[in-house]
C-alpha positions in Angstrom: 1.6 9.2 -15.5 1.1 7.4 -12.2 3.8 4.9 -11.4 3.4 2.2 -8.6 6.4 0.1 -8.0 7.9 -2.2 -5.4 10.8 -0.6 -3.7 13.9 -2.8 -4.3 16.5 -0.1 -3.0 16.4 0.3 0.8 18.2 3.6 0.7 15.3 4.9 -1.5 12.9 3.4 0.9 14.6 5.2 3.8 14.5 8.4 1.9 10.9 8.2 1.0 10.1 7.4 4.6 11.7 10.6 5.6 9.8 12.5 2.9 6.6 11.1 4.2 7.2 11.3 7.9 7.0 7.6 8.7 9.6 5.5 10.5 11.8 3.4 8.2 12.2 -0.1 9.2 14.7 -2.2 7.1 12.5 -5.3 7.7 9.6 -3.9 6.0 8.9 -4.2 2.3 7.9 -1.0 0.5 5.8 0.2 -2.4 6.1 3.8 -3.8 3.6 6.0 -5.9 5.3 8.5 -8.2 4.5 10.8 -11.1 6.6 10.1 -14.0 6.8 9.3 -17.8 8.5 6.9 -20.2 11.6 8.0 -22.1 13.3 5.5 -24.5 11.4 2.7 -23.0 12.6 3.5 -19.4 10.4 5.0 -16.7 11.6 8.3 -15.4 10.3 9.5 -12.1 9.4 13.4 -11.9 8.1 13.4 -8.3 7.2 11.1 -5.5 3.6 10.9 -4.1 3.8 8.3 -1.3 4.9 5.1 0.4 3.3 1.9 1.6 5.3 -0.4 4.0 4.3 -3.8 5.0 5.4 -7.2 6.3 4.3 -10.8 5.7 4.0 -14.0 7.5 1.9 -17.2 7.4 -1.2 -15.2 8.5 -1.0 -12.7 5.6 0.1 -9.3 4.9 0.3 -6.3 7.6 0.3 -2.8 6.3 2.2 -0.5 8.7 2.4 2.7 6.8 0.5 4.4 3.9 1.2 8.0 3.6 1.7 10.8 1.1 4.8 12.8 0.7 4.6 16.1 2.9 2.6 18.6 1.0 0.8 16.1 -1.2 -2.7 15.0 -0.9 -3.5 12.2 -3.3 -5.7 9.6 -1.8 -6.4 8.0 -5.1 -2.6 7.1 -5.5 -2.6 5.5 -2.0 -5.8 3.6 -2.9 -4.3 2.2 -6.1 -0.8 1.4 -4.3 -2.8 -0.5 -1.6 -4.5 -2.5 -4.4 -1.3 -3.3 -6.0 0.1 -4.6 -2.6 -3.0 -6.6 -2.2 -2.5 -8.1 -5.6 1.1 -9.0 -4.7 0.0 -10.7 -1.5 -2.8 -12.6 -3.2 -0.5 -13.8 -6.1 2.0 -15.0 -3.3 -1.0 -17.0 -1.7 -1.2 -14.8 1.4 -4.9 -15.3 2.8 -5.4 -12.0 4.5 -4.2 -8.4 4.5 -4.4 -6.4 7.8 -4.0 -2.6 8.5 -3.8 -0.8 11.7 -6.5 1.7 12.2 -4.1 4.7 12.4 -2.4 4.0 9.0 -4.9 6.1 7.0 -8.4 7.8 7.3 -11.3 5.7 8.2 -13.1 6.7 5.0 -10.2 5.6 3.0 -9.8 2.4 4.7 -13.6 1.6 4.3 -13.5 2.5 0.6 -10.5 0.2 0.0 -12.7 -2.7 1.6 -11.2 -3.1 5.1 -13.6 -4.1 7.8 -13.2 -5.0 11.4 -13.1 -8.6 12.4 -14.3 -10.0 15.7 -10.8 -9.2 17.2 -11.2 -5.4 16.2 -8.5 -5.7 13.5 -9.1 -4.1 10.1 -8.7 -6.8 7.4 -9.6 -8.0 3.9 -10.1 -11.7 3.0 -8.2 -11.7 -0.1 -9.7 -14.8 -1.5 -13.1 -13.3 -1.1 -12.0 -9.9 -2.3 -10.7 -11.1 -5.6 -13.6 -13.4 -6.1 -15.9 -10.4 -6.5 -14.1 -7.1 -5.7 -17.0 -4.9 -6.3 -19.2 -6.7 -4.0 -16.8 -7.3 -1.2 -17.7 -5.9 2.2 -21.0 -4.5 1.0 
């Protein structure tokens, strides 16, 4: 089963960054995607799939890294993990989410709903997105 969770342990985040080939920054928040199962009511991770690192300020959330573990190619898990972070930001009343264009493929970024604004930044207006997610950016 796919597990998407916020990373609360900075050592785990650092280890996942190494596994994914991205730079660890202790100031970044992290989410992970993993394969696992439930045993005795607890989640047990069998293998890691990927990591997403982001920051937040009054302008919104900023996704800095979104990558699979070396040897894994699972864009669906990256997509779902990004949506989980978008929900987290929206619940925290962040108005926008931004992503650098080199974070993932242009096709995946487009599929997730990111579009360029007048400043050339890839973004999603979270209020508009969660109002009508299936129509956003079309």
